[in-house]
C-alpha positions as CSV (number, residue, x, y, z in Angstrom):
1,X,37.0,-15.3,-68.3
2,X,34.9,-12.2,-69.1
3,X,32.0,-14.5,-69.9
4,X,32.1,-15.7,-66.3
5,X,32.1,-12.3,-64.7
6,X,29.4,-11.0,-67.0
7,X,27.4,-14.2,-66.5
8,X,27.6,-13.8,-62.7
9,X,26.4,-10.2,-62.9
10,X,23.6,-11.2,-65.3
11,X,22.5,-14.0,-63.0
12,X,22.3,-11.7,-60.0
13,X,20.4,-9.1,-62.0
14,X,17.8,-11.6,-63.2
15,X,17.3,-13.0,-59.7
16,X,17.1,-9.6,-58.0
17,X,14.8,-8.1,-60.6
18,X,12.7,-11.3,-60.7
19,X,13.0,-12.0,-64.4
20,X,9.6,-13.6,-65.2
21,X,10.9,-16.0,-67.9
22,X,13.9,-17.1,-65.8
23,X,11.8,-17.7,-62.7
24,X,9.3,-19.7,-64.8
25,X,12.1,-21.9,-66.3
26,X,13.6,-22.4,-62.9
27,X,10.3,-23.4,-61.3
28,X,9.6,-25.8,-64.2
29,X,13.1,-27.3,-63.7
30,X,12.3,-27.9,-60.1
31,X,8.9,-29.4,-60.8
32,X,10.1,-31.8,-63.5
33,X,13.2,-33.0,-61.8
34,X,11.5,-33.1,-58.3
35,X,8.6,-35.1,-59.6
36,X,10.9,-37.5,-61.5
37,X,13.0,-38.0,-58.4
38,X,9.9,-38.7,-56.3
39,X,8.8,-41.3,-58.8
40,X,12.2,-42.9,-59.0
41,X,12.2,-43.2,-55.2
42,X,8.8,-44.9,-55.3
43,X,10.2,-47.3,-57.9
44,X,13.8,-47.7,-56.9
45,X,13.6,-48.1,-53.1
46,X,11.2,-51.1,-53.2
47,X,13.2,-52.8,-56.1
48,X,16.5,-52.1,-54.3
49,X,15.1,-53.4,-51.0
50,X,13.8,-56.6,-52.6
51,X,17.1,-57.3,-54.4
52,X,19.1,-56.7,-51.2
53,X,17.0,-59.1,-49.1
54,X,15.9,-61.8,-51.4
55,X,17.9,-64.6,-52.9
56,X,16.8,-66.1,-56.2
57,X,18.3,-67.6,-59.4
58,X,19.7,-64.8,-61.6
59,X,19.8,-62.3,-58.8
60,X,23.4,-61.2,-59.5
61,X,22.4,-60.7,-63.2
62,X,19.5,-58.5,-62.2
63,X,21.7,-56.4,-59.9
64,X,24.3,-56.1,-62.7
65,X,21.5,-54.7,-64.9
66,X,20.6,-52.2,-62.2
67,X,24.2,-51.2,-61.8
68,X,24.5,-50.8,-65.6
69,X,21.3,-48.7,-65.5
70,X,23.1,-46.3,-63.1
71,X,25.2,-45.2,-66.0
72,X,22.5,-45.1,-68.7
73,X,23.3,-42.4,-71.4
74,X,20.5,-39.9,-71.2
75,X,20.3,-39.6,-75.0
76,X,19.6,-43.3,-75.2
77,X,16.9,-43.0,-72.6
78,X,15.5,-40.0,-74.5
79,X,15.5,-42.0,-77.8
80,X,13.7,-45.0,-76.3
81,X,11.2,-42.8,-74.6
82,X,10.6,-40.8,-77.8
83,X,10.1,-44.0,-79.8
84,X,7.5,-45.2,-77.2
85,X,5.7,-41.9,-77.1
86,X,5.8,-40.9,-80.7
87,X,2.6,-40.9,-82.7
88,X,3.2,-44.4,-84.1
89,X,4.8,-45.8,-80.9
90,X,3.1,-48.2,-78.5
91,X,2.2,-45.3,-76.1
92,X,1.5,-42.7,-78.8
93,X,-2.2,-42.7,-78.1
94,X,-1.4,-40.9,-74.8
95,X,-0.3,-37.8,-76.6
96,X,2.5,-37.1,-74.1
97,X,5.4,-36.4,-76.5
98,X,6.8,-32.8,-76.2
99,X,5.1,-32.3,-72.8
100,X,6.5,-31.9,-69.3
101,X,5.1,-35.3,-68.5
102,X,7.3,-36.9,-71.1
103,X,10.3,-35.2,-69.6
104,X,9.3,-36.5,-66.1
105,X,9.0,-40.0,-67.6
106,X,12.4,-39.9,-69.2
107,X,14.1,-38.4,-66.1
108,X,12.4,-41.0,-63.8
109,X,13.8,-43.8,-66.0
110,X,17.3,-42.2,-65.6
111,X,17.0,-41.8,-61.9
112,X,15.3,-45.1,-60.9
113,X,18.4,-47.4,-61.4
114,X,20.5,-44.8,-59.4
115,X,18.1,-44.9,-56.5
116,X,17.8,-48.7,-56.7
117,X,21.6,-49.2,-56.8
118,X,22.2,-47.0,-53.8
119,X,19.3,-48.7,-51.9
120,X,20.8,-52.1,-52.5
121,X,24.1,-50.9,-51.1
122,X,22.4,-49.2,-48.1
123,X,20.4,-52.3,-47.1
124,X,23.3,-54.7,-47.6
125,X,25.5,-52.5,-45.4
126,X,23.3,-53.3,-42.4
127,X,24.8,-55.9,-40.1
128,X,23.0,-59.2,-40.8
129,X,22.9,-59.9,-37.0
130,X,20.6,-56.8,-36.7
131,X,18.2,-58.4,-39.1
132,X,18.1,-61.6,-37.1
133,X,17.7,-59.6,-33.9
134,X,14.7,-57.7,-35.3
135,X,13.1,-61.0,-36.3
136,X,13.9,-62.5,-33.0
137,X,12.0,-59.7,-31.2
138,X,8.8,-60.8,-33.0
139,X,8.6,-58.1,-35.7
140,X,6.2,-58.9,-38.5
141,X,7.2,-58.4,-42.1
142,X,6.1,-54.8,-42.4
143,X,7.7,-53.9,-39.1
144,X,10.9,-55.6,-40.2
145,X,11.0,-53.7,-43.5
146,X,10.3,-50.3,-41.8
147,X,13.0,-50.9,-39.2
148,X,15.5,-51.8,-41.9
149,X,14.7,-48.7,-43.9
150,X,15.0,-46.6,-40.8
151,X,18.4,-48.1,-40.1
152,X,19.4,-47.5,-43.7
153,X,18.0,-43.9,-43.9
154,X,21.3,-42.2,-44.4
155,X,22.1,-44.4,-47.4
156,X,18.5,-43.9,-48.7
157,X,18.9,-40.1,-48.5
158,X,22.1,-40.5,-50.4
159,X,20.1,-42.4,-53.0
160,X,17.7,-39.5,-53.3
161,X,20.5,-36.9,-53.6
162,X,22.2,-39.0,-56.3
163,X,18.9,-39.5,-58.2
164,X,18.1,-35.8,-58.0
165,X,21.6,-34.8,-59.1
166,X,21.4,-37.2,-62.0
167,X,18.2,-35.7,-63.5
168,X,18.5,-32.0,-62.7
169,X,21.7,-31.8,-64.8
170,X,20.3,-33.9,-67.6
171,X,19.8,-32.3,-71.0
172,X,19.8,-34.9,-73.8
173,X,16.6,-36.7,-73.0
174,X,14.8,-33.6,-72.0
175,X,15.4,-32.0,-75.4
176,X,14.4,-35.2,-77.3
177,X,11.1,-35.8,-75.5
178,X,10.3,-32.2,-74.4
179,X,11.3,-30.3,-77.5
180,X,12.6,-27.2,-75.6
181,X,9.3,-25.4,-76.2
182,X,9.4,-21.8,-74.8
183,X,6.9,-21.3,-72.0
184,X,6.0,-25.0,-71.9
185,X,8.9,-27.5,-71.8
186,X,11.9,-25.3,-71.6
187,X,14.0,-26.0,-68.5
188,X,17.4,-24.6,-67.4
189,X,19.5,-27.2,-69.0
190,X,17.8,-27.0,-72.4
191,X,17.8,-23.2,-72.2
192,X,21.5,-23.2,-71.6
193,X,22.1,-25.5,-74.6
194,X,19.9,-23.2,-76.7
195,X,21.8,-20.0,-75.7
196,X,25.1,-21.7,-76.4
197,X,24.0,-22.7,-79.9
198,X,22.9,-19.0,-80.4
199,X,26.3,-17.7,-79.2
200,X,24.8,-16.0,-76.2
201,X,27.5,-17.2,-73.8
202,X,26.9,-14.5,-71.2
203,X,23.3,-15.5,-70.8
204,X,24.2,-19.2,-70.9
205,X,26.7,-18.6,-68.1
206,X,24.0,-16.8,-66.1
207,X,21.6,-19.6,-66.5
208,X,24.3,-22.1,-65.6
209,X,24.9,-20.3,-62.3
210,X,21.2,-20.2,-61.5
211,X,21.1,-24.0,-62.2
212,X,24.0,-24.6,-59.9
213,X,22.4,-22.5,-57.2
214,X,19.1,-24.5,-57.5
215,X,20.9,-27.8,-57.4
216,X,23.0,-26.6,-54.4
217,X,20.0,-25.4,-52.5
218,X,18.0,-28.7,-52.9
219,X,21.1,-30.8,-52.2
220,X,21.9,-28.7,-49.1
221,X,18.4,-29.3,-47.8
222,X,18.6,-33.1,-48.4
223,X,22.1,-33.2,-46.9
224,X,20.9,-31.3,-43.8
225,X,18.1,-33.8,-43.3
226,X,20.6,-36.7,-43.8
227,X,23.1,-35.3,-41.3
228,X,20.5,-34.3,-38.7
229,X,21.6,-35.5,-35.3
230,X,24.7,-37.0,-36.9
231,X,27.0,-34.2,-36.0
232,X,30.2,-35.1,-34.1
233,X,29.9,-34.5,-30.4
């Protein structure tokens, strides 16, 4: 328990004094996970909307694959991404391995099925009669999709929250494709893993608290947007 108390005190000290390295790592964590979440939304929402609205042969199989992807082990994603980006891999010519971009790619792969799965559930939860009503009012295809997404916005924001939560806490893939390079690819999760391996449990605890605070702040903002004007009267 002394580790926790010391870790809390150390976390407060680093935040109050503006420890340069910690602030840099925290900002990089936000950049990498935020960018990966944005990419996953751009990929997952269209895919989830398509699967929720369209019927075709093998649709259930595709949705099953998406649902399976929601539980993808990060280390497996990291390995596949590493194999693709390594010097002799199919994308090795891009030179992205052990860069923040590689970490964004791996985290986006992790988050995209999560966002897609939540989107499918959000769209399918809309009353089918509402869809027919929108079409009956003469809406074109774009208007129909925009109105559906607006109606499902609470579920879509839940998808964003879930996607962000899935990547900001991820460590395995980030280490494999980022290398945990100080001043370049080191983020809070990989820094925590490093400090634990060194036996610096107080510092690891402090970094863990900072990670929790960052995750809470971002999630609180997204939740506030989600619940806007939905407060009980």
